[in-house]
C-alpha positions in Angstrom: 123.4 73.6 93.4 122.4 75.4 96.6 118.8 75.1 97.9 118.2 78.8 97.3 119.6 78.5 93.7 117.4 75.5 93.2 114.4 77.5 94.4 115.2 80.4 92.1 115.4 78.0 89.2 112.0 76.6 90.1 110.5 80.0 90.3 111.7 80.8 86.8 110.7 77.5 85.3 107.5 77.1 87.2 107.8 73.3 87.0 105.5 71.2 84.9 102.3 72.5 86.4 103.6 75.8 87.8 104.8 76.1 91.4 101.9 75.4 93.7 99.5 74.6 90.9 95.8 74.7 91.3 95.8 78.5 91.4 98.3 78.8 94.2 102.1 79.3 94.4 104.1 81.0 91.8 102.9 80.2 88.3 105.0 80.1 85.1 105.2 83.6 83.7 104.3 85.2 87.0 107.5 87.2 87.0 107.7 90.3 84.8 108.1 89.4 81.2 109.8 91.7 78.7 107.0 91.3 76.2 104.1 91.8 78.6 101.8 94.7 77.8 101.6 97.1 80.7 98.0 98.0 80.0 96.9 94.4 80.3 98.9 93.4 83.3 96.4 94.3 86.0 93.4 93.5 83.7 94.7 89.9 83.5 95.7 89.6 87.2 92.8 91.2 89.0 89.1 90.4 89.2 86.9 92.7 87.1 85.6 94.7 89.9 89.0 95.3 91.4 90.5 96.2 88.1 87.7 98.7 87.4 88.1 100.3 90.8 91.8 100.5 90.3 91.4 102.1 86.9 89.0 104.7 88.3 91.6 105.8 90.9 94.8 105.7 88.8 94.1 109.2 87.3 94.3 110.7 90.8 97.9 109.3 91.1 98.8 110.8 87.7 97.1 114.1 88.3 98.8 114.8 91.7 102.3 113.8 90.7 103.3 117.1 88.9 102.1 119.1 91.9 104.0 117.0 94.3 107.1 117.3 92.2 106.8 121.1 92.0 106.4 121.4 95.7 109.3 119.1 96.4 111.6 121.0 94.0 110.8 124.3 95.7 111.0 123.0 99.3 113.9 120.6 99.2 116.7 121.6 101.6 119.4 119.3 103.0 118.3 119.8 106.6 114.7 118.9 105.7 116.0 115.8 103.8 117.8 114.6 107.0 114.9 115.5 109.3 112.1 113.8 107.3 114.3 110.7 106.4 115.1 110.3 110.1 111.7 110.9 111.6 110.1 108.5 109.1 111.5 105.8 111.4 109.1 106.9 114.1 106.2 105.6 112.0 107.7 102.2 111.1 106.6 98.8 112.3 110.0 98.2 114.0 109.8 101.3 116.1 106.3 100.4 117.4 107.2 96.8 118.0 110.0 97.9 120.3 108.1 100.6 122.1 104.7 98.8 122.6 106.0 96.0 125.0 107.6 98.7 127.1 104.1 100.0 128.0 103.2 96.5 129.3 106.4 96.1 131.3 106.0 99.5 132.9 102.4 98.9 134.1 100.5 100.8 131.4 98.8 97.6 130.3 95.5 99.2 129.1 97.4 101.8 127.1 99.6 99.1 125.7 96.6 97.0 124.5 95.0 100.1 123.0 98.1 101.2 121.1 98.7 97.6 119.9 95.1 97.4 118.6 95.1 100.7 116.7 98.6 100.1 115.2 98.1 96.4 114.4 94.8 97.0 112.8 96.2 100.0 111.0 99.0 98.0 109.5 96.6 95.1 108.6 93.8 97.2 107.0 96.2 99.6 105.1 98.0 96.5 103.8 94.6 94.9 102.9 93.6 98.0 100.9 97.1 98.2 99.2 96.9 94.6 98.0 93.2 95.1 97.0 93.7 98.1 94.7 97.4 97.7 93.7 97.9 101.4 93.3 101.4 102.6 92.7 103.3 105.4 94.5 103.5 108.8 92.7 105.7 108.7 89.7 109.5 108.9 90.0 110.7 110.8 88.0 109.7 113.6 88.4 109.7 112.9 92.1 112.8 111.9 94.0 112.2 109.3 96.8 114.1 110.1 100.0 114.1 107.1 102.4 116.2 105.2 104.8 114.1 102.0 104.3 114.7 99.9 101.2 111.5 97.8 101.7 109.0 100.7 101.8 109.3 101.5 98.1 108.5 97.9 97.2 105.0 98.2 98.6 102.0 99.8 96.8 101.3 103.4 97.7 97.6 103.6 98.6 96.9 104.2 101.5 99.9 105.5 103.5 100.6 103.2 106.4 102.8 105.8 108.1 100.0 108.3 108.1 97.5 105.6 109.4 99.9 104.8 112.3 100.7 108.4 113.2 97.2 109.7 113.1 95.8 106.7 115.0 98.3 107.2 117.8 97.8 111.0 117.9 94.0 110.8 117.8 93.8 108.2 120.5 96.2 110.3 122.7 94.2 113.5 122.1 90.8 111.8 123.0 92.3 110.1 126.1 93.9 113.3 127.3 90.6 115.2 127.1 89.5 113.0 130.0 92.3 114.3 132.2 92.2 117.6 134.2 93.9 120.5 132.5 97.6 120.9 133.2 100.8 122.0 131.5 101.8 118.4 131.0 98.5 117.6 129.2 98.9 120.7 127.0 102.4 119.8 126.1 101.5 116.2 125.3 98.6 117.4 123.1 100.8 119.7 121.1 103.4 117.0 120.7 100.8 114.5 119.4 99.6 116.9 116.8 103.1 117.8 115.8 104.1 114.2 115.5 101.2 113.3 113.2 101.6 116.4 111.0 105.3 115.8 110.8 105.0 112.2 109.6 102.3 113.1 107.1 104.2 116.0 105.6 107.3 113.9 105.5 105.7 111.3 103.4 104.8 114.0 100.8 108.1 115.7 101.0 110.1 112.5 100.6 108.1 111.6 97.5 106.8 108.3 99.0 103.1 109.2 98.9 100.6 111.5 97.3 97.8 113.6 98.8 95.2 110.9 98.2 97.4 108.3 100.0 97.9 110.4 103.2 94.3 111.7 103.3 92.8 108.2 103.2 95.5 106.8 105.4 94.9 109.5 108.0 91.2 109.0 107.8 91.7 105.2 108.4 93.9 106.0 111.4 91.4 108.4 113.0 88.6 105.9 112.5 90.5 103.1 114.2 91.3 105.4 117.1 87.6 106.4 117.5 86.6 102.7 117.4 89.2 101.9 120.1 88.1 104.7 122.4 84.5 103.7 122.0 84.6 99.9 122.2 88.1 99.2 123.6 87.3 99.1 127.3 84.2 96.9 127.0 86.1 94.4 124.8 88.9 94.3 127.3 86.5 93.2 130.1 84.8 90.8 127.8 88.1 89.2 126.8 89.8 89.1 130.3 86.8 88.1 132.4 85.4 85.5 130.0 86.3 81.8 129.4 88.9 80.4 127.1 86.3 80.6 124.3 86.7 84.4 124.1 90.4 84.6 123.1 89.9 81.6 120.8 87.2 83.4 119.0 89.5 86.4 118.6 92.2 84.1 117.2 89.8 82.4 114.8 88.5 85.8 113.5 92.1 87.0 112.9 92.9 83.8 111.0 89.9 84.3 108.8 91.1 87.9 108.1 94.5 86.6 107.2 93.0 84.0 104.8 90.8 86.6 103.0 93.6 89.1 102.6 93.5 90.0 98.9 96.1 88.5 96.5 98.1 91.3 94.9 98.9 91.5 91.2 102.6 92.0 92.0 105.0 90.5 94.5 104.3 93.0 97.3 105.4 92.5 100.9 102.3 94.0 102.4 100.9 90.6 103.3 103.9 89.8 105.3 103.4 92.8 107.6 99.7 92.1 107.9 100.4 88.5 109.0 103.0 89.7 111.6 100.6 92.2 113.2 97.7 89.7 113.1 100.0 87.4 115.1 100.7 90.3 117.5 96.9 90.7 118.1 96.6 87.0 118.8 99.4 87.2 121.3 97.8 90.1 123.1 94.4 88.5 123.2 95.5 85.1 124.6 98.2 86.7 126.8 95.8 89.1 128.4 93.3 86.4 129.1 95.9 84.0 130.5 97.4 86.6 132.7 94.0 87.7 134.0 93.3 84.1 135.1 96.7 83.7 136.8 95.6 85.5 140.0 98.7 87.8 139.9 97.3 90.5 137.7 95.9 93.7 139.1 92.2 94.4 138.4 92.7 98.1 138.0 92.9 100.5 136.4 92.1 97.9 133.7 91.7 94.1 133.8 94.9 92.1 133.6 97.1 95.0 134.5 100.8 94.1 134.9 102.0 94.9 138.5 104.5 97.8 138.4 105.7 100.2 141.1 108.5 102.6 140.2 108.9 103.4 144.0 109.6 99.8 144.8 111.7 99.0 141.8 113.8 102.1 141.4 115.5 103.4 138.3 118.1 100.6 137.9 115.6 97.7 138.1 113.1 99.5 135.9 115.8 100.0 133.2 117.0 96.4 133.7 113.4 95.3 133.2 113.2 97.1 129.8 116.6 95.9 128.6 115.8 92.3 129.6 112.5 92.5 127.8 114.0 93.8 124.6 116.7 91.1 124.8 114.1 88.4 125.2 112.1 89.7 122.2 115.1 89.2 119.9 116.1 85.9 121.6 112.6 84.5 121.1 112.7 85.5 117.4 116.2 84.3 117.0 115.4 80.8 118.4 111.8 80.2 117.3 112.1 81.4 113.7 114.9 79.1 112.6 113.3 76.2 114.5 109.9 76.6 112.8 111.4 77.1 109.4 113.3 73.9 109.8 110.5 71.8 111.3 107.4 73.0 109.4 108.2 72.0 105.7 107.7 68.2 106.3 104.4 68.9 108.0 103.3 71.1 105.1 104.2 68.4 102.6 101.9 66.0 104.4 99.1 68.6 104.5 99.7 69.3 100.8 99.4 65.6 100.0 96.0 65.5 101.8 94.9 68.5 99.6 94.3 70.8 102.6 96.7 73.6 101.7 95.5 77.2 101.2 98.1 78.4 98.8 99.0 82.1 98.0 100.7 83.5 94.9 104.4 84.3 95.2 104.9 81.7 98.0 106.6 78.4 97.1 104.9 75.3 98.3 106.8 72.9 100.5 106.8 70.3 97.8 108.8 72.6 95.6 111.8 73.1 97.9 113.9 70.9 100.2 114.8 73.2 103.0 114.4 76.9 103.8 117.8 78.6 103.5 118.9 81.4 105.8 116.7 84.3 105.0 118.0 87.9 104.9 115.9 91.1 104.9 112.8 88.9 105.3 111.3 90.8 108.2 110.1 94.5 108.0 108.8 94.4 111.6 111.5 93.0 113.9 114.9 92.5 112.2 117.4 89.9 113.5 119.6 90.9 116.3 122.6 90.8 114.0 121.3 93.9 112.1 121.0 96.1 115.2 124.4 97.7 114.8 123.5 98.6 111.2 120.2 100.1 112.4 121.9 102.1 115.1 124.6 103.3 112.6 121.9 104.5 110.1 120.1 106.4 112.9 123.4 108.0 114.0 124.2 109.0 110.5 121.0 110.1 108.8 123.0 111.6 105.9 123.2 108.0 104.7 119.8 108.3 103.2 118.9 107.0 99.8 117.6 109.4 97.1 116.3 107.4 94.2 115.0 108.4 90.8 113.1 105.8 88.7 110.8 102.9 89.2 111.7 100.8 92.3 108.9 98.2 92.3 107.0 96.2 89.8 104.0 98.4 90.4 106.1 101.5 89.5 107.4 99.9 86.3 104.0 98.8 85.1 102.5 102.3 85.8 105.4 104.0 84.0 104.8 101.8 80.9 101.0 102.3 81.1 101.4 106.1 81.4 103.7 106.1 78.4 101.2 104.1 76.3 98.4 106.4 77.3 100.3 109.5 76.4 101.5 107.9 73.1 97.9 107.1 72.1 96.9 110.7 73.0 99.7 112.1 70.9 98.8 109.9 67.9 95.2 111.2 67.9 96.2 114.8 68.6 96.1 117.5 65.9 99.8 118.0 66.3 100.5 115.1 63.9 101.6 112.4 66.4 103.7 114.7 68.6 102.5 115.1 72.2 101.9 118.6 73.2 103.7 118.0 76.5 106.9 116.9 74.8 109.7 119.3 74.7 111.7 120.2 71.6 114.9 118.1 71.7 116.9 121.1 70.6 115.5 123.3 73.3 117.5 124.1 76.4 114.3 124.2 78.5 114.3 121.8 81.5 111.8 118.9 81.2 108.5 119.4 82.8 107.1 116.9 85.4 104.7 115.6 82.7 107.6 115.1 80.3 109.7 113.2 82.9 106.7 111.0 83.7 106.4 110.2 80.0 110.1 109.6 79.2 111.4 108.3 82.5 113.9 111.1 81.9 116.1 112.0 84.9 117.6 115.0 83.1 118.5 117.8 85.5 118.7 115.6 88.6 121.8 115.9 90.8 124.3 113.1 91.1 123.0 112.2 94.6 120.3 110.2 92.8 120.8 106.4 93.2 121.7 104.0 90.4 118.0 103.0 90.2 117.5 106.0 87.9 116.2 104.8 84.6 116.3 106.9 81.4 114.2 105.4 78.7 112.5 107.3 75.9 109.9 105.4 73.9 109.2 108.5 71.9 112.1 108.0 69.5 111.3 104.6 68.1 112.9 102.5 70.8 111.6 99.0 70.7 108.9 98.5 73.4 110.1 95.1 74.5 113.5 96.5 75.0 112.1 99.2 77.3 110.3 96.5 79.3 113.5 94.6 79.8 115.4 97.7 80.8 112.8 98.8 83.3 112.5 95.5 85.0 116.2 94.7 84.9 116.9 97.7 87.1 114.4 96.7 89.8 115.3 95.0 93.0 114.3 91.4 92.5 111.8 90.1 95.1 113.3 87.3 97.2 111.9 83.8 97.2 109.2 83.4 99.8 108.1 80.1 101.3 104.7 78.9 102.4 105.9 78.0 106.0 106.8 81.7 106.6 103.1 82.6 107.1 102.6 80.2 110.0 106.1 81.0 111.3 105.2 84.7 111.5 101.9 84.1 113.3 103.6 81.9 115.9 106.6 84.1 116.4 104.7 87.4 116.8 101.9 86.0 118.8 104.5 84.6 121.2 106.2 88.0 121.6 103.1 89.7 123.1 102.0 86.6 125.0 105.3 86.5 126.8 105.1 90.1 127.9 102.6 89.3 130.6 104.8 86.7 132.1 107.8 88.9 132.0 105.9 91.7 133.7 104.9 89.3 136.5 108.3 87.8 137.0 110.0 91.2 137.3 107.4 93.1 139.3 108.2 91.6 142.6 112.0 91.7 142.3 
C-alpha cells in the first residue's frame, strides 16, 4: 500500500486513540458523517461563545443570498463573466507574491515593505476571522459561482480576502499619492487605484463568491490595515533596521505566537495554510531588512535598508534580467527547500512528539501516524510549483475556461444547506398551511423556482448546461431519507487532501527565506 493510501486509511479509521490524540490531529469521526445532524455540527465543534456569535451572523448570509441571486441573474453577461473571472486573479496571493519582490529588486524597498505588510496582515487576519466564525459563502443555488480558482470555494466566506487585499493596496496608494505634488500621472494612478478596488469588490459579488457583508467587512479591514501602515510603518522601519538583532527576533516571536493562536476551524478549511505562508513572508522581510541594513551595502534613503538600484546604470536589458532571475530563484528556492524539509523534518517531529512538546492542530496528521510525506499536489495557494506555470499561463490566456458551479462546494456549504433546510422544515411544520412551506412552489406549476425555493431544495432547475457537475439536486420535502441526503451532499464535495504536521514549519521556512533572499539578490545585481 502506498504511503498516501496508508495515510488516507489512518484518517478514516483514526487509529486506536484518534490521529494525534490529546485534542490534536484528526480524530475519529472528524470527517463528515452521513448521519451527523447539520444543526449540531458547529454547536459540537466550536466553543460556546464562537458558536453563539456564528449563529447571530448566519441570518445575514441567508437574508442577502436571494438579493445577490436576483442581481446576478439580471446582470450576467458572457463578457462580464470573462472579465470578473480573469481580474479576480489580480487579488490572489500568487499575484502579489510574484509582484511584491519586484518592488524590492527595482529599488522601491520602502514601498515593497509597506505593500508586503498590508497584504500579509490582510491575508492573515481575514483568514483568522474566517476560521474563528466559520461562516459559509452565500448559498449556491440560487447563486452560480464563477471562478478560475478551485481552492477559493473551499474556504469560508466571511470576510472577503480579495476585498481586503484590493482595498488595502488602493487605500495605501491613495494616501501616499496625496503627499505628492499634483500631476497627470498622480491623477491617473489615483483613478486606477479606485477602479481596481471597486472592480475586485464588485467581481466577488457578481461571481457569487461573497455577499455584501463579506465585502463590506473585508474592505473595512483592508482600509484599517492601510491606515495603520501609513501611520506607524515608517517609525517601525527605523526601529527594525537601526536596532539590534533583538528587534527582528521579537517580530519573529510575535508572528509565531499569532500562528499558534490562530483559531481551529470546525471544518477542513485551507485558510490556516495561507495565514502561515504570509506569516513566514513577514518574518523574512523583518529579518532580511535588518540583515541587509547591517551589511553596509544598503542605501539609507529614502528609507532604511533600501536596495541599490539605478535604471540609468543598469539599462532595460539588465533590469529585465534582474527580474527574470529573481522570479526564477523564487521558484528554485521553493522547489529545492520544500521537498528537502518535508523529507528531513518528520523524524525530528517524532522525537519532539515523544518528548510531549508538540502543538497539534486538527486536520493535520502527526509524524507518528505516517512514514514519509508523499509528493503533494495542489498544496500551495500562494506560490504553485514551477511545473504548474504552463497551466496558469494557459488559464490566463483562455479565460473562457472558467468554472461555473452550482451546488455546495465545501463542507461549510453542505452543512449550511442542511441547516437551512431543517430550519425551513420546522417553520413549515408550525405554519398554518398544514406543514407546507409558504415558499414552496406547487409541483405542477410551471413557475420557475424562487431563490428561497432553490436554497431549500438545492434545486438547480432552470440553470444552463454550463454549470459544473458539482450541481446537486436534493429535495428533502418529499420524504427523502435525511441520512441519504447527507451522503449525497458530501459525496459530491471535493475531498480535502491529507495534510501533515511538518507542512506548517515547512511553509514558515520556505516563505521567510523567499523575502530574506530578496535583499541579497538586490545587492548582487545592483552593481552589475
